[in-house]
C-alpha positions as CSV (number, residue, x, y, z in Angstrom):
1,M,0.0,0.0,0.0
2,P,2.0,3.0,-1.2
3,R,1.7,6.2,0.8
4,I,1.9,9.4,-1.1
5,L,2.1,13.0,0.1
6,F,1.3,15.8,-2.4
7,V,2.5,19.4,-1.6
8,K,0.6,22.0,-3.5
9,T,-0.3,24.7,-1.1
10,S,-1.7,27.6,-3.2
11,S,-3.2,29.5,-4.9
12,L,-6.8,28.4,-5.6
13,G,-6.2,28.0,-9.4
14,D,-3.0,26.1,-8.8
15,V,-4.7,23.8,-6.3
16,V,-7.5,23.0,-8.8
17,H,-4.9,22.4,-11.5
18,H,-3.2,19.8,-9.4
19,C,-6.4,17.7,-8.9
20,P,-6.0,15.7,-12.2
21,A,-2.5,14.6,-11.0
22,V,-4.1,13.2,-7.9
23,S,-6.6,11.4,-10.0
24,D,-3.9,9.9,-12.1
25,A,-2.1,8.6,-9.0
26,A,-5.2,7.0,-7.6
27,R,-6.0,5.3,-10.9
28,Q,-2.5,4.0,-11.5
29,L,-2.0,3.0,-7.9
30,P,-5.5,2.0,-6.7
31,D,-4.4,0.8,-3.3
32,A,-2.4,4.1,-2.6
33,V,-3.1,6.2,0.5
34,I,-3.0,9.9,-0.6
35,D,-2.5,12.9,1.6
36,W,-2.3,16.5,0.6
37,V,-0.7,19.6,2.2
38,V,-2.6,22.8,1.2
39,E,-3.1,26.3,2.5
40,E,-5.9,26.4,5.0
41,A,-8.0,28.7,2.8
42,F,-8.0,26.1,0.0
43,A,-8.3,22.9,2.1
44,G,-12.0,22.7,1.1
45,I,-10.9,22.1,-2.5
46,A,-8.5,19.3,-1.7
47,A,-11.3,17.8,0.5
48,L,-13.6,17.6,-2.5
49,H,-11.2,15.1,-4.2
50,A,-12.6,11.6,-3.9
51,S,-9.2,10.0,-3.6
52,V,-7.6,12.1,-0.9
53,R,-7.6,10.4,2.5
54,R,-6.3,13.3,4.6
55,V,-6.0,17.0,4.0
56,I,-3.2,18.6,6.1
57,P,-3.9,22.4,6.2
58,I,-1.0,24.8,6.5
59,A,-1.3,28.5,7.4
60,L,1.9,29.9,6.1
61,R,0.3,33.2,5.0
62,R,-1.3,33.7,8.4
63,W,1.9,32.7,10.3
64,R,4.0,35.1,8.3
65,A,1.7,37.9,9.2
66,A,2.3,37.2,12.9
67,P,5.6,35.5,13.2
68,L,6.1,36.2,16.9
69,S,2.6,35.2,18.0
70,P,2.5,32.2,20.4
71,A,-0.5,31.0,18.5
72,S,1.5,30.9,15.3
73,W,4.3,28.9,16.9
74,S,1.8,26.5,18.5
75,E,-0.1,26.0,15.2
76,A,3.2,25.5,13.3
77,A,4.3,22.9,15.8
78,A,1.0,21.0,15.5
79,F,1.3,21.1,11.7
80,R,4.8,19.7,11.9
81,A,3.7,16.9,14.2
82,A,0.8,16.0,11.9
83,L,3.1,16.0,8.9
84,R,5.8,13.9,10.5
85,G,3.4,11.4,12.0
86,E,3.5,9.3,8.8
87,C,6.3,7.8,6.7
88,Y,5.6,8.2,2.9
89,D,6.9,6.2,0.0
90,A,6.8,9.3,-2.1
91,I,6.5,13.1,-1.4
92,V,5.7,15.1,-4.5
93,D,6.1,18.9,-4.4
94,S,4.4,20.2,-7.6
95,Q,4.6,23.9,-6.4
96,G,8.2,24.3,-7.2
97,L,8.8,27.1,-4.7
98,I,11.4,27.3,-1.9
99,K,8.6,27.4,0.7
100,S,6.8,24.3,-0.6
101,A,10.1,22.5,-0.9
102,F,10.9,23.3,2.7
103,V,7.5,21.9,3.7
104,A,8.2,18.7,1.7
105,A,11.5,18.5,3.6
106,L,9.7,18.4,6.9
107,A,8.0,15.1,6.0
108,H,9.4,11.6,6.2
109,G,10.0,10.0,2.8
110,R,11.6,10.3,-0.6
111,R,11.1,13.8,-2.0
112,H,10.4,14.5,-5.6
113,G,10.2,17.8,-7.4
114,Q,11.1,19.7,-10.6
115,D,14.7,20.2,-11.6
116,R,16.4,23.6,-11.5
117,A,15.4,24.3,-15.1
118,S,11.8,23.5,-14.5
119,A,10.9,24.8,-11.0
120,R,9.4,28.2,-10.6
121,E,12.2,28.9,-8.0
122,P,15.3,27.0,-9.1
123,L,16.7,26.8,-5.6
124,A,13.8,24.6,-4.6
125,A,15.5,21.7,-6.4
126,F,18.1,21.5,-3.7
127,F,15.5,20.2,-1.2
128,Y,14.5,17.2,-3.3
129,D,16.0,13.7,-3.3
130,V,14.9,13.2,-6.9
131,V,14.4,15.9,-9.5
132,H,12.5,15.6,-12.8
133,P,12.5,17.8,-16.0
134,V,9.1,19.1,-16.8
135,P,8.6,21.0,-20.1
136,A,7.8,24.7,-19.6
137,H,5.5,24.9,-22.6
138,L,2.9,22.5,-21.1
139,H,-0.3,23.7,-19.5
140,A,-0.1,23.7,-15.7
141,V,-2.5,20.7,-15.5
142,E,-0.2,18.6,-17.7
143,R,2.9,19.8,-15.9
144,N,1.5,18.5,-12.6
145,R,0.5,15.2,-14.3
146,R,3.9,14.8,-15.9
147,L,5.8,15.4,-12.7
148,T,3.5,13.0,-10.7
149,G,3.9,10.3,-13.3
150,M,7.7,10.5,-13.3
151,A,7.8,10.5,-9.5
152,L,5.5,7.5,-9.1
153,G,6.6,5.5,-12.1
154,F,3.9,5.8,-14.7
155,V,2.9,7.7,-17.8
156,P,-0.4,9.5,-17.6
157,D,-2.4,7.9,-20.4
158,H,-6.0,9.0,-19.8
159,A,-8.0,12.1,-20.3
160,C,-7.8,14.8,-17.7
161,N,-10.1,13.9,-14.7
162,Y,-10.3,16.4,-11.8
163,G,-11.9,13.8,-9.5
164,L,-13.9,16.3,-7.5
165,R,-17.1,15.0,-5.8
166,V,-20.0,17.2,-4.8
167,E,-22.0,15.7,-2.0
168,G,-25.1,17.0,-0.2
169,E,-27.8,19.4,-1.3
170,L,-27.9,23.1,-1.5
171,S,-29.2,24.6,1.7
172,A,-32.9,25.6,1.8
173,Q,-32.0,29.2,2.2
174,L,-29.7,29.3,-0.9
175,R,-32.2,27.2,-2.9
176,A,-34.9,29.7,-2.1
177,Q,-32.7,32.6,-3.4
178,A,-31.4,31.0,-6.5
179,P,-33.5,31.4,-9.7
180,V,-34.8,28.3,-11.5
181,S,-32.5,28.9,-14.5
182,Y,-29.3,30.7,-13.8
183,A,-25.7,31.4,-14.8
184,L,-22.9,32.1,-12.4
185,L,-20.9,35.3,-13.2
186,L,-17.5,35.4,-11.6
187,T,-16.6,39.0,-11.9
188,M,-13.8,39.4,-9.3
189,T,-10.1,38.7,-9.5
190,S,-6.9,39.6,-7.8
191,R,-5.7,42.3,-10.2
192,D,-7.5,45.2,-11.8
193,S,-5.9,44.4,-15.1
194,K,-7.8,41.1,-15.2
195,L,-11.2,42.7,-14.7
196,W,-13.7,42.7,-17.6
197,P,-15.3,46.1,-18.2
198,E,-18.5,46.5,-16.3
199,E,-20.5,47.7,-19.3
200,R,-19.8,44.4,-21.0
201,W,-21.1,42.5,-18.0
202,H,-24.2,44.6,-18.2
203,A,-24.7,43.7,-21.9
204,L,-24.0,40.0,-21.3
205,G,-26.4,39.8,-18.4
206,T,-29.2,41.4,-20.4
207,W,-28.6,39.0,-23.3
208,L,-28.7,36.0,-20.9
209,L,-32.0,37.2,-19.4
210,E,-33.4,37.3,-23.0
211,K,-32.4,33.6,-23.2
212,G,-34.4,32.9,-20.0
213,V,-31.2,32.7,-17.8
214,H,-30.9,34.8,-14.7
215,C,-27.4,35.9,-13.4
216,V,-26.1,34.9,-10.0
217,L,-23.0,36.8,-8.7
218,P,-21.0,35.0,-5.9
219,W,-18.4,37.0,-3.9
220,G,-15.7,36.4,-1.3
221,T,-14.6,39.8,0.1
222,D,-16.4,43.0,1.0
223,D,-14.9,44.7,-2.0
224,E,-16.1,41.9,-4.3
225,R,-19.6,42.1,-2.8
226,H,-19.8,45.9,-3.5
227,R,-18.8,45.2,-7.1
228,C,-21.4,42.4,-7.4
229,V,-24.1,44.6,-6.0
230,R,-23.2,47.4,-8.4
231,L,-23.3,45.0,-11.3
232,A,-26.6,43.4,-10.2
233,T,-28.2,46.8,-10.0
234,A,-27.6,47.3,-13.8
235,I,-28.4,43.7,-14.8
236,P,-32.1,42.9,-14.9
237,G,-33.1,40.1,-12.6
238,A,-29.5,39.5,-11.2
239,V,-29.1,38.0,-7.8
240,V,-26.2,38.5,-5.3
241,L,-26.2,35.7,-2.8
242,E,-24.7,35.4,0.7
243,R,-21.1,34.5,1.1
244,M,-20.5,30.8,0.6
245,Q,-17.9,28.1,1.4
246,F,-16.4,26.1,-1.4
247,A,-18.7,23.2,-0.9
248,D,-21.8,25.4,-1.1
249,L,-20.5,27.1,-4.2
250,A,-19.9,23.7,-5.8
251,R,-23.4,22.6,-5.0
252,L,-24.7,25.9,-6.5
253,A,-22.6,25.3,-9.6
254,R,-24.1,21.9,-10.1
255,G,-27.4,23.4,-11.0
256,A,-26.0,26.3,-13.1
257,R,-26.7,26.5,-16.9
258,C,-23.2,27.9,-17.4
259,V,-20.4,30.0,-15.8
260,V,-18.7,33.1,-17.1
261,G,-15.7,34.2,-15.2
262,V,-12.5,36.3,-15.4
263,D,-9.1,34.8,-14.7
264,T,-9.6,33.7,-11.1
265,G,-9.4,30.5,-9.2
266,L,-13.1,30.1,-8.8
267,T,-13.5,30.0,-12.6
268,H,-11.0,27.1,-12.7
269,L,-13.0,25.4,-10.0
270,M,-16.2,25.6,-12.0
271,A,-14.4,24.2,-15.0
272,A,-13.1,21.3,-12.8
273,L,-16.6,20.6,-11.8
274,E,-17.5,20.2,-15.5
275,V,-19.9,23.1,-15.5
276,P,-19.9,24.7,-19.0
277,A,-17.6,27.7,-18.6
278,V,-16.2,30.6,-20.5
279,G,-13.0,32.2,-19.2
280,L,-12.5,35.9,-19.9
281,Y,-8.8,36.8,-20.2
282,C,-8.0,40.5,-20.1
283,G,-4.6,40.9,-18.4
284,S,-3.1,37.4,-18.9
285,N,-2.9,34.7,-21.6
286,P,-4.6,31.4,-21.2
287,A,-2.1,29.2,-23.0
288,L,-0.4,27.9,-19.9
289,T,-3.0,28.5,-17.1
290,G,-6.3,28.9,-18.9
291,L,-9.5,26.8,-18.2
292,Y,-8.6,23.2,-19.0
293,G,-11.1,20.6,-20.1
294,S,-12.6,18.9,-23.1
295,G,-15.7,20.2,-24.7
296,W,-17.2,22.2,-21.8
297,V,-14.8,25.1,-21.6
298,H,-13.8,28.1,-23.8
299,N,-11.0,30.6,-23.2
300,L,-11.5,34.0,-24.8
301,G,-9.2,37.1,-24.9
302,A,-5.6,37.7,-24.0
303,A,-3.4,40.2,-22.2
304,G,-4.5,43.6,-23.4
305,R,-7.3,42.2,-25.6
306,P,-10.4,41.7,-23.5
307,P,-13.0,39.6,-25.3
308,E,-15.9,41.3,-26.9
309,V,-19.5,40.6,-25.7
310,A,-20.4,39.1,-29.1
311,D,-17.5,36.6,-28.7
312,V,-18.8,35.5,-25.3
313,Q,-22.4,35.2,-26.6
314,R,-21.3,32.9,-29.4
315,A,-19.4,30.7,-27.0
316,L,-22.3,30.5,-24.6
317,A,-24.9,29.8,-27.3
318,G,-23.3,26.4,-27.9
319,L,-22.8,25.6,-24.3
320,L,-26.4,26.5,-23.3
321,E,-27.8,24.2,-25.9
322,R,-26.2,21.2,-24.0
323,R,-27.2,22.2,-20.5
């Protein structure tokens, strides 16, 4: 029974992009025990994967913000104890950063990672027992799959499978607020350069309503909520729901006709759940980190070239017919 530890701590999109590699490991090694170290904010995503036995949350971001706090030291010690409580046959760090390599070094087992030419931070390679070359031109999903296959001794030979399971039902409160036919609009992202112009959201929302599809706008922070409320005011019939955890958002997505989102981790999560999705790229290019799937996703735009409303409408028209 091989014991495998994956280290992929953040960010949300990166965590989602690692899920197919976990699925590959579970398929190729069906008796494997799989654990995953991930930032506490994204532990809910790793927990959605059907093949993960144990999610080990880490709070590096919070600990760095209060390095002298007794609580930080106590939590860090508890994390280290949880990590070192098991001996692994393989530890795979697909993050390729010094911080993730250091985390991998805390665990007991043979450590695998990318070589100096492949890792995002070349010095991370010094922490590994075995290093592997991973071509830089591959999409992030395939880079993770390739590294995992080399570390565990197999060649990924099946279509991408994110392996996420959505259990339980939407709460009665959310069910009462959600329209019968709805699209999720993911309008928020970490950088202003990635935002899609608000007037284009207005035009798209009006077009969706003409198709009988209401717009639902999730949010995560107060600033995002203010933006969603502002957009909903201008989009007929749009709904801004209460703040949700990942599991609730996944349940909500299960009933959506489609998703339209900017370059943000939540859009990647929706694609991983196989909800028909259109990704809007305004300040980045999707070749290496765009929505990844077969038949149910479309990537539009590029850095400095936000997609036009008509392009989004054309992409959605085909997706809506199948949902």
